[in-house]
N, C-alpha and C positions, 0 to 999 in steps of 0.2 A: 553735476559734473563731477567729471574725472578728470582727477591729476598727476601726469606720468612727472616723476621724480627720478630723475639717473642719479647714481652716482660718481660724486666730483673729489677732487684735491684742489689746494689751493685757491679757496674765497680769499677774494682781496677784493680792499675799497674802502671807501666811508659810505654811509649810508644816511639816513633820517628817516626814522618810525613817524606812525601818527603820535596822535594825539595822548596825552593820559587819559583812560576810561574811564576812572574814577573821578578825575576832576572835570571833565568835561560833560558828566551825570549832574558833579553836583554845581559848577557855575552855570547851569540852564537853569536847576530847582532852585538855587537862592538867589538867582539875579530877578525870578521871577514873584518871589515873594520878598524883593526889597523894594525900594523908593527910588525911580529913576532907570537910566538907560545902563544894563552891563555891556560889555564890549569884551570878546573873548575870540584872542586869535590860537588859530593852532587846534582848534575844535576837531575833536572826532565824527567824522561821517559816517562811522560804523552803525550798522540797522541798531545795537544796541541804545544807543546816543539818541540817535532820531527816533529812536519809539518815548525817549523823555520828555523830546523837542513836539511829540504830535499829543502829551498828553496835557501838557501845557498851555495846548492852541487850543484842547478845548476846554479848558480852565478857564480859557476870558484874554490868556496873556500872546499880546501883538512880538512874534520874535523872526528875526527877520533873518535869511542865513546867505551869504554866496561864495562857495565853497569852504572853506576850513574857517572864513569870518563868521560869527555870528551875533548879532544886537539881539539884545534879551528888553525890551520896554517892561520894566515891573511893576507892582500897580501895589506895593507893602505888605507891610503882613495879611491884610485886612482883603486883599483886594480880589480873590480867586472867584470866579462864578461857577454857578451849577452847571455840568457839562450836560446836554441834552443827551447824550449815550452813554456806553460803559465806556472806561476808559482803558486802552488795549494797551497793554506793555509789554507785546511782543513778546520774547526770549529773556527779558533784563529783570534779573533779578534782585539787580541794582535799585532799577526804575520800581518796582512793586516795595518792596521794604522802606524804603526810602520817602518814600510818598505820602506812604499809610500813614507815617508821623506826623505827617503837612494835612493832610485833610480827615485826620479823625477830632482835628480843632478847628473845624471849620462850619458854617451854620446853614449848611446844605449835604443831603446822601449822595452817593454819587459808588458806581458798582465798577473794581478793580478786575482786570481779567488776562489771560497772556495765550500765549501757543499750547501746546502738549506738554512741552518741558518743563515749564512755569506750571501748568497743573501738577506736578510731581513735584515740585520744589516745599519744602515745608513753611511753612507761615506763622506756626503755632507760636515760633522764636519772637517774632512781631507782637505779636497778638496778646500774648499774655503780659509783658508789661506794660503796653499800650495801655489795654482794660486796667491792668493796676492806677493806672490816669485818668481812668473816669470816660477810655474809650468805648463806642460801642461799637466792636466791627464781627460782623457773623460771615462766619465761612461754612458755603452749604458744599464742603467735598472734605469733613471732617480734619480742618487744619490747613487745609489746601485753598488756592485759588478754584475760582474764583471768591472775591470779596464783597463783601457792601458794609460802607463804613457810613453810620450815622455821624452825624457831626456834633460835636459833645464839649460845654466847658471841661477843661481839663485840668487838673493840680498835680501838681510836683511828688517823686517819689524817692524814698533813697532804693536804690536795686544794684545789686550784686550780680553780673552778670555769669553766667554757668558756662560759656564757653567764651573765647575772644572770637567778637565780629563787631567790621567794623559796620557792617550794614546793621546790624542790632542795636548799636551804638548810636548810630547818626539817625537811627530813627528815633527813636527815645530823646537825643537832645532835638532833632528838626520839631516834636511835639512838647518843648518843653521849652520853647518859644513861646509858646503860648498857655501855657500853665500858670497860675497862681503858686507861686513862691517859687525856691530853688530847688534845682533836681541835681541828685546825687548819682552816680554811677560811679559803681569800683571792677574796675577792667581784671581780671586775673591773670592777664599779660597783654603787654599793649599790641593795640591792633592798629593798622595806619589812619593817619590823625588829619587826614585831609578835611572833614567834618568843621573838626573842631578851626585848623589853619582860616578856610578861607571866610566862616561864618562870623569870625574875629574881623577878619580884612572886609566884611559888611557890617560892620559897628554890634556884634553881639559880644555877652559877655560870660566868655568859658573861659575856665582853668581846670591847670591839672598838676595835682600836684603826687606824684608818689603812683601814680593809678590810681586816684580818686579823684575824678572830673564834676565837677562843679557848672550847671549852668543857669544865670541868674536873666531874667526875662527881658528885655531892653524896648523901647516905645517904637522904636523903629531901627532896620535894617536899609542899608544904601550902597544902593549900585557902585561897580567899581569897573576897573577895569582888568581883564585876567588870560596871562598870557599861557597857556597848556604847554608843558614841556611834552615831552615824546614821551610813553608808556613805559617803563622798564619790567610789564609784564610782556610785550609785546620783543623789546631788545632781547629778553631770555633764550628767544630762540634764535638767535645770530650770537649770543654771546656762547651757549652753547654749543654751537654747530664752529664757530670760529676755534674751542677747543678742543673737537672732537676728529675735524677734517683736517686730514694731514697736509702740511703745508700752507698755512690759513694766518692772516692779519688782517680783522678788518677795526676800521672803529665806528662808532655808533654813535651819531653827534645827537647833542640838547638832548640829556634823558634826565626826565625826575630820580632824584638820590634820596630822595625820605628815606632819613633811616627804617621807619617801621616796615618800608619795602624792597629794601636791600638784601634782604636773607639770602638769595639766589647768589650776588655776589659774595657773599661771607664762603656761603656752600662751596662752592667752588674753590677760593682763594684758601680753604681748610682741606680741600682735595691737592694741592698744589697746583694748582688752575692759572695761565701766566694773563689775568685781569686788572685794569688799572684804571682807577677813577680819573680823569684830568680833564685841567679845565672847569675848574670847579666857580659857580657864583650862584647867585640867587635873584629866582621870580617871582614874586608877590606873594614872599615869605615861604615859597617851596627851593629848595635846594636840588641844582642842576648842574650837573657835569656832562662828558663827553666820555663814552666809556672804550677803551681799547682791550683786546684780546688776540692772542698768538695761538699757536696749537701747544696742545701740553699733555706730559704725560700724568694721567690723574690717578691717584691712588683715594680709597675706600673707605668713607664714612660712617658715621651711623647720625641721623638727622632727627632731633627730635624737639621736644621741650618748647621754650620761646623761642626759637629761630621759626618755627614752624607758620604760625600766621604771618609773619614777616617773608612767606618765601609760598604760602598756599599754593595761588595761582598755576605757580611755574613748577610742582612737582611731578607734573607728567615728562617734559624736557628736561628735568634734572634726572628721570630715572632714563630715559635715553643715553644722557651722558654716562654714567650709572654703570652700563654693559660695559662701556669701556675703559673703564676703572680697574685698575689692579686690585686685587682683593672681593669682597663682597658686602654692598651699602646697604644697609637697615633703614630702613623711615618707617620711624613710630609719633604719635600719635597726632594723628594724619586723619581721623574719621573724618573731617570736613570733606573729604575730598567726594565721597559718599555721595554729597547731596549738590554738588552743581550741576553743571548742566548736564551731566550722566552721574554715573559713579566710576569715577576719574581709576579709579582700584583697579575694578573688574575692566574694562575699556583699556586700558593700556596694557593691562596685562593678557587680556583677549588678541588685540589687534597687535601689540608686537608678538604674541607667541604665532602669528600667519604668516610673520617672519624668519620663524626658527630661531627667536631667542625665550628663555622658561623667565617671571616675572613671580615671584612667590607673593600672594595676597596672605596678606593678614585681617584682621579683626580692624585694626589700627592705621596702617600703613602696607608695606612690600619689603620684601627682600628681593634685592637685586645682583646676581652674580656676574663678576667684573670679566673681561675676556671673551664673553660671547660674539659668536662672527653673525650679522644680520644677513639674513637671504635677500636675494628678490620676492614679490609677490605682491597680492591685492588684498587691504587694510579699508575697511570702513571708517568715516569720523563718528559715527554715531551725531551727527549733525551738532559736534561740539565741538568748537572752534580749536579749542587747546588739544586737542585729541588731534585732528587736523593737522594741525602745525606739527607736534611732535612727532608725528608719520613723516612726515616731508624732513624732518632735521634726519632721523633714523634711516630717511631714503640713500638722505648723502651718503652713506657710511654703509650702503650695501654689497651685493657684489654683481649686481643687476640693475634692472626700474623696477620702481613701487610705484604701485597705482592706488592712489586712494577716490573710494568712491564717495561719491557727497563733498566734494572738497571746496564747494565754494562756501562751506559756511563760514569760512576767515570773515566773510565781511562781519560777521556779530564784532569782530576788534577791531580786525589787519585787512579790509578789503583790497589794499594792493599787495600782499604777503609775498604769492608767487615770483612778480615783479620785480620786485625788491629782491629774492633770493636769489632769482636768473642775474639780477646786475651784478650779484660777486662772482 
């Protein structure tokens, strides 16, 4: 599907965004290995999270879905059954990496596969630490999917992560639930901690002291009620749009504002952006708030270090906003962008280039000269949902109509993105 985005002024109104992708994945996974029912409200029904549901159904878990309400009838830590066929994770890196930690400790074998994009994403980063725990994982493609996992008895490890990655950390923590002994993980920089929060809510014993995470196995996890807040990664597109589209005032309601995820807010504030977190509250251990955004005069910054893992998924749309800032913005330490659904450094540079602007690629990020004029044109999503949505935001400040080809890939994380945009 192609989508036409027309230049606009005056984005105004309040919107609610889909549930947090990371939390939705985890609620289904953890509910499946917990005893009793887990009732999830506000579940993200995007393609990736539905892939997680499909995988656990093949593992013998009864999961009911009625719109954004999901009930997982968990069977406990040892309740999964051998699947009759390969598990298809679709386009979901979260699914394949996290579920590998669980499946490594089962008493059966299984195969994990996904689409063409997944088969290009590096899996050695989970294979290596899980193998140290005793896991037996075969890759028929040199460290990429498909993966064949032979369930084994696991042992605890002490592991220092070479790069901050919530997916790798979570895979190890899930394996640690089944391992003998206390597992210790050292993070170079704090990554999102939804796994620790939710597992402890379900009865796990995970502690974090100054970047040293310990996980001691418990006899059982127990299901509970989860209300999924809005996804700040999805909110980021509207935050950016509200800042750069003239005469705009937007309120984004019920957004998760976990400090490990709010780097995009901090970055925009550092640029002089009028972004306010209001109506703060808590839900299931996760901080939630509304976010108010108004059109702002942005100034360039250098983005590097510990803030990068806190906004890695938001950097594509951050780059669009940086085109409107005064001065030259530099992004460093963001090599992880190269191994997402696409190489987001290259794809954002290539596609925005078709709109008449220049983003200079570097080995670990990009250099973005502010004040460039965005023109009309046709761009390609690369089947990457965040590239498509970032290009849509760019189209709002173009000099005509912007056509996005294969624009429906936004369904991976934000099925009604274009409708929400039109509503403003």
